[in-house]
C-alpha angles and dihedrals in degrees: 000000000000123000120196106179138025092251092052089054090057091050092053101048094088092047091052092049093047092046086057092051100244128139116219090255094051092045093048090055091052092045093045096241137099123272086247090059090051089052091048091053092048093050092044089242087127123033113236120231121231089247093053091044090052091051091046091054093046093050088054090052098252136119123231130213129178124211118198111209133164107253094193115006092189092061091058091055091053091058091059093058 
C-alpha cells in the first residue's frame, strides 16, 4: 500500500485496520486509545502523529517507510528571496 500525501494516509487507516481483521474497539486496545479515537483518526477528525501512524502500521503487520521528495522545487527557491 503506497501513501503519497497526509490526507491519503487518513483515508487509508480504516482500510488497513479492516484488512487486518480488527474492530475499532479491538484496535483501540492494541493502539492504547479509545475506539472513539480510532474513529476520529479514520475520519480525519484528529490528525495522526508519525509515532501513532508507525504503531498503527506495525499492529496491522506492515512496515512503513517515508520518502522525502521536493514536490515543487521552484516554490522552495521563492521562499529564499
